[in-house]
N, C-alpha and C positions, 0 to 999 in steps of 0.2 A: 504494500500500500504506500503511495507517495506521501511525503511529509506535507501536512496541511497546516494552514494558518490557524491561529487560535479561534477566530470567528468561525471558520469552516468546521473545526473540531466540535465546537459547541452546537453547530447546526446538525452535524451528524448525530451527536448525542440526543438532541431534541427529536430527530426523526426516529431513532431507535426507541426512545421513550414512548413515542406514539404507538408503536406496536405493543409495548408492554401495557399501555393504558387500555387498549381495546381487549386484550386478553384478560387482564385483571378486572376490568369493569364488567366484563361478561359474567365472571363468577360471582361478584358481589351483587350485581343486579339480579341474577338468577335466584340467589338465595332469598331475596325479598319476595320474589314472585312464586315461590314454591307452594304456599297455601292456595293461591289462585289457580295454579296449574293442577293442584290436587283435586280441586272441585271441578274444574272444567274438563279434565281428562280422566277423572275417576281413578286417580293413581293411589296405590298403596304406599306405605313407608318405603318398601324396597324399590318401588317404581321411582319415587322421588330421589332415592339414593342413586339410581342408575342415570337419571338426568344429569347429575353432577359427575358421577364416576365414569360414565361413558366417555366424557370429555377428558378428565384428568388421567384416566387410565390409558387411552390411546396416545395422549401426549407423552406419558411416561414411557410407553413402548417405543416411540419413534424419535425421541429427542436426540439420542446418541447417534442414530442413523443420520438424522438431519445435520447434526454438528459435523460429523466426519464427511458427509457429502458436500457440505458447504466449504469445508477446508480444501476439498479436492477439486470441485467444479466451479467454485466462485461464490463468495458469500452474498454479494449483492443479488446475484441471479436467484439463489435459493430464497433469500429474504423476500424478493418481489413475488416469487411464486407463492410463498406462504401468505402474503397479503391478499392475493387474488382468491386462493382457495378458502381462506378464513372468511372473507367477505361473502363468498358464494354460500358457504355453510351457514352463515348468519341469516341470509335470505331464506334458505331452505327451512331453518328453524322457525322463522316467523310464519311460514306457510304450512307447517306440519298439522295434519288433521287429527292425529291421535298420538298416544304416548310412544308407541313403537317407532313411528316414523320420526318423531322428535328426537328419540335416542339415536337413530341412524344419522339424522342431520347433525347432531352434536358430535358424532364421530368424524363427520366431514370437516366441521369446524376444527376439531383437534388435529387432523392431518395438516391443515394450514397452520395452526398454532405451533405445531412442533417445529416448523421452519422459521419461527419468528424469534422467540426469546433467546435460545442459545446462540443463534446466528447473530442476533443483535448484540449480545454480550461479547461475542468474538470480534465483531466489528469495533465495539468500544475498546476492547483490550488492545487491538492492533492500532487504534487511533490515538489513544492516550497511553503512551509508552512510559512516561514518568510515573513511578509508583505512587507518589502522593497525589498527583493529578488524577491518576486512575482511581484511587480510593475515593476522591471527592466525586468523580463522575459516577461511580457505583453508588455513592450516597444519594445523588440526585435520582439515579435509577430506582433506588429503594423508596424514595419519597413519592414516586409515581404510584406505587402500591397504596400509599396512604391517601393520595388523591382519589384513587379509584374506590377505596373503602369509604371515604367521606362522601364522594359524589354519587357512587353507585346506589346505595340504599335510598338516598333522597330522590334522585332522578328516577330510579326504578320504581319506587313507591308512587311517585307522582304519575308515571306512565301507566302503571298497573291500575291505579284508581280511576284515571281519566280516559285511557284508551283501551287498555287490556294488556295482558301479559305478553302477547305476541310483539308488541311494540318495543319491548326491551332489546330485541335483537336488531332493530333498525339503527340503534346507536352506533353499531360497528361500521355501517356502510359508509357514511361520509368521512369518518376518521381513517378507515382503511384506504379509501380512494385518495385522500390527501397525502397519506404516508407513501402510497405507491408513486404518485407523481413527484413528490419531493425526493424520494430515493432515486428515481430515474435521473433527476436533474443534478443532485448534489452529492450522493454517496459514491465514492470510487469503488471499483471492483478490487477485490483482494482474494488471495487464496494461499494455502500453505505451500512452501517451496517444494515439498514432496507430499502429494496426496496419499491418503490411506485407501487401500483396496476395500471393496465391500466384503462383508462377512455375513452371508445369508443364514448360515447355521446359527451363529450367535444371535442374530436378530430373531429367528424363530424361537430360540430358547428363551429370550427375554419376553417375547409375546406370550409364550406358554406359561412362564413363571408369573408375570404380573396378572394376566387374565384369569388364570386358574385360581390364584390366591384371592383375588378380589371377589370372584364369583362364589367361592367357598364361604367367605366371610359374610357377604350380603345375604345369601340365600339360606344360610344355616338356620336362622330362627324359624323360617316357614317350611323349608324343605327337609330339614333334619340331616343327621349324619349320613344317612344312606345316599343322599344326593351330593352333599358337600364333601364327604370323605374322599371319594375318588378324585375330585378336583384338587383337594389339598395334597393328595399323593402325586398328582401330575406336577403341581408347583414344586414339591420337594425334589422330584426327579429332574425337573428343568434346572433347578438351582445346582444340583450336583453335576449336571451336564455342563453348565457354564463353568463351574470351578475346575472341571477336568479338561474341557475343550479349549477354552480361551487362552490359557497360558501356552498352549502348543502351537498357536498361530503367530506368525511374524507380525501381523497387523490385525489384532483382535478388535471386535466391536467394543468390548469392555476391557480396557487395558488394566489388568489387575496390578501392574507395576505401580500405578498411581497410588494404590492404597498402602504402599510401603511408607508413604509420607503420613506421619501421624496427624498433622494439621488437615491434610486433605481427607483422610478417613474420618477425622472428627467432624469436619464440615459436612461431610456426606450424611452421617448419622444425625447431626444436629439439624440439618435441613429436613430430614424425614420427620424428626420429632416435632420441630417447630411448626411445620406445615400440617402435620397430623393434628396438632392442637388447633390450628386455625380452621381446618376443615370441620372438625368436630364442634368447635366453639360456634361457628356460624350456623351449622345445621341445627344444633340444640336451641340457640338463641332465636332463630327465625321461627321455628315451630312453637316455641314457648310464647313469644310476644304476640303472635297472631292467633294460634289455636287455643292457647290457655288464657292469656290476658284479653283476647278478643280485639286487639288493635287492628286497624286497617294497615295496608302496606305502607302508606306514607308515614303514619305515626310509628310503625315498627322501624322504618328507615331512620327516623329522627332519633330513636333510641340507640341506633348504632353509632351515632356521632361521638359519644364518650369513648368509644374504642377507636374510631377512625381518626379523629383529630390528633390524639397523641402519636399514632402511627405516622401520620403526615409530618408532625413536628420533630419526632425523634429520629426518623430515618436519615436526614442529612447530617444531624448531629453525630449519629453513629458513624457515618462515612468519614467525617472529619476526625473523630477519635481513632478510627482504624488507621487513617493516614498519619496521624501524629504519635499515637501511643500503641498501635497494634490492636489485634482483635479481642484480647482477653477481657478488658473492662466492659465493652459493649455486650459480650456474650454473658458475663456474670450478671449484669443488670437485666438482660433479657430473661435469663433463667430464673432469677429471683422473682421478677414481676409476673411472669407467666405462671409460675408455681403458686404464688400467693393468690392470684386471681382464681385459679381452678380450685384451690382449697376453700376459698370463700363460698363457692357453690356446693362443693362436696360436703363440707362440714357444717357451714352456717346457713345453708339455704338462702343464698344471697338474693334469689328471685323474689322472696317474700316481702322485701322492703325496697322502695325506690332508691333510698340512699345507698344501700349495700349493692344493689344492682348496678347503679351508676359507678360506684367505686370498683366493682369487679370488672366491668367493661373497660374502665380507664386503665387499670393495671394491665390488663391483657394488651391494650393498645400500646402502652409504653414498651412492654416486653417484645411485642412483635415488631415495633418500630426499630428497636435496637438490634434485632437478630439478623436482618437480611444482608446488610452490607458486609459484616465479617464473614458470613458464609460465602458470598460470591468472591470477595477479595482473596480469601484463603484458598479457594478452589483453583483460581487461575493464576495467582501471583507466583507460585513456586514452580510452574510448569513452563517448558519452552514455548515461545510464542507460536511456533508452528503447530502446537497441539492445543492452542487456546480454545478452538471450537469444540474439541472432544472433552476437554476439562470442564468447560462451561456447560456442555450438554449433560455431563454426569451430575453436576450441581443442580441443573434444572430438572433432570430426571428425579433426583432425590426429593425435590420440592413437590413435584406432581405425584410421585409415589406416596409421599407422606400425606398429602391432602386426600388422595384416593383412599388410603388405609384409614385415615381419621374419620372420614364420612362412613366408610364401610363398618368399622369396628363400633363406633359410637352409635350409628344407626341400628346395627344389629343388637347391641345391648339395649337400646331404647325399645325396639320392636319386641324383644323378649319380655320386657317388664311392664309395658304400658297396656292398659285394658281398653279395648275398643269401645266398650259400653260405658266406661267411666274415664274417658280420656283426660279431661281437665283435672280430675281428682287424683289420678295416678301418675301424671306426667312427671311432677317434680321428684317423687321418690324413685320412679323408674330411671330418671336421668342421673341419679347419684353415682352409679357405677361408671357411667360415661365421664363424669367430672373427675373421678379418680384416675381414669385412663389419661385424661388431659393433665392431671397433676404429675403423673409419671413422665409424660412428655416434657413438661417444664423442668423436672429434676434432671432429666437426661441432658437438656441444654445446659443447665448449670454445671453439672459434674464434668461433662465432656469439654465445656468451655474452659474449665480450670485445668484439666489434665492435658489437653492437646494444644495449648498455646504457650507452654513454658520452653526453657532452653533445650531440654531433651527433644521435644517435639520439633523445634526449629532445626535441630541437627539432622533429624530423620528427613525433613523436607529438603535440606541442602544435599544430602547424599542421594536422594531420589532424583532430584533435578540433574545432578552431575551424571548419574547413570543414564538417564533418559537422553541427555544431550550427547553423551559419548556414543550411545547406540545409534543415534541419528547420524552422527558423523561417520561411523563405520558403515551404516547402510548407504549413505550418500556416496561414500568412497567406492563401495561395491557397485553401485549403479553406474558411476562415472567410468569405472574400469571396464 
């Protein structure tokens, strides 16, 4: 990628953030619309889970493929393709006549979305080469998630109440078109010096692992072990297959050498934990506010502001802290805040009081605002720039897998405990095990944030980077010869 002026770099950052905005906005808007979709499409709890997880699951399956493809064939080209497919999928979602076709359209959206966030992060990484400047750029990137969390519930609630839930998908069309035209005009093409070859076997194993695991979790409460058990066995077999097959390839889809770096491994598990907490938190909160408290979509969206505003304010602060002091402090703050928030709901029934509900939402917003920048920065900063797309894709995959599992596990726990005949009376008690799951996620962020950011962890990252770079040099020399 050619050296760009400061103004041009900021413009590239803004264009990349537009892609994150439509992907993030889509999720937050959809959560507010769930009760309206439940009534209109006669959906069960598992059906609502699939409207979210069909999207996040397909994203998780394809992100690493999209990242390596972009490194090989051109990041701008893949990014623009993603914008077109995502916008087309959004249009199909707005036209879906039933739940099954809506889920299919959500998968089309996800195919496009898989080409956006990791590729955009790779573009940012190769545009902002100075570590401090990159950390600040990633902080801005994280603030966009806060914007989507603040604007999504409000805009979504207003649209659901005034036009209907289908209109929430229209939001993506003008933003996607604008991002497409701006990318064509201002974002230069870039690719890795030596592209990675496709890995179809690894890709199939990833699809089998993620798909089977999610299906087993979501369907377990209704279908039982007789149906979910075989899918769990397929997931286990796929995991063992990945661990056996991928290290034997010269250019694997999932480069297990990355995980020799303790910060990278920590960032991966932290991403899964943090986004599992986010997925479960939004799922429980939306159903509680509208189905138990009886709020309409707009007022439920207003109740999300105590969570969204701190996320928006803390994300850029987290980016600056990562740039100046490293990732440890933001991760410790994130872990403490997310854990305390979940404990308030699990132990003290924070839903029963407006004051405690407000405080619980605000604490979660602070925690989630601090967690995103250190995850992304740690995932890409220790890797060779030629592998930025793959490293960013692993981090993005971890996020989507976490959100998928959060909705699946918390939704399954809720479905097992809530009574259809006395929904409002049993919801709060049925949600308590789900809040304990989210407490565990917060503790994982806290503990791993402390363990994987110290001197020992940094030494493992340096050794891993040297080995990766040395191998790249050897492979390049072999190709030249």
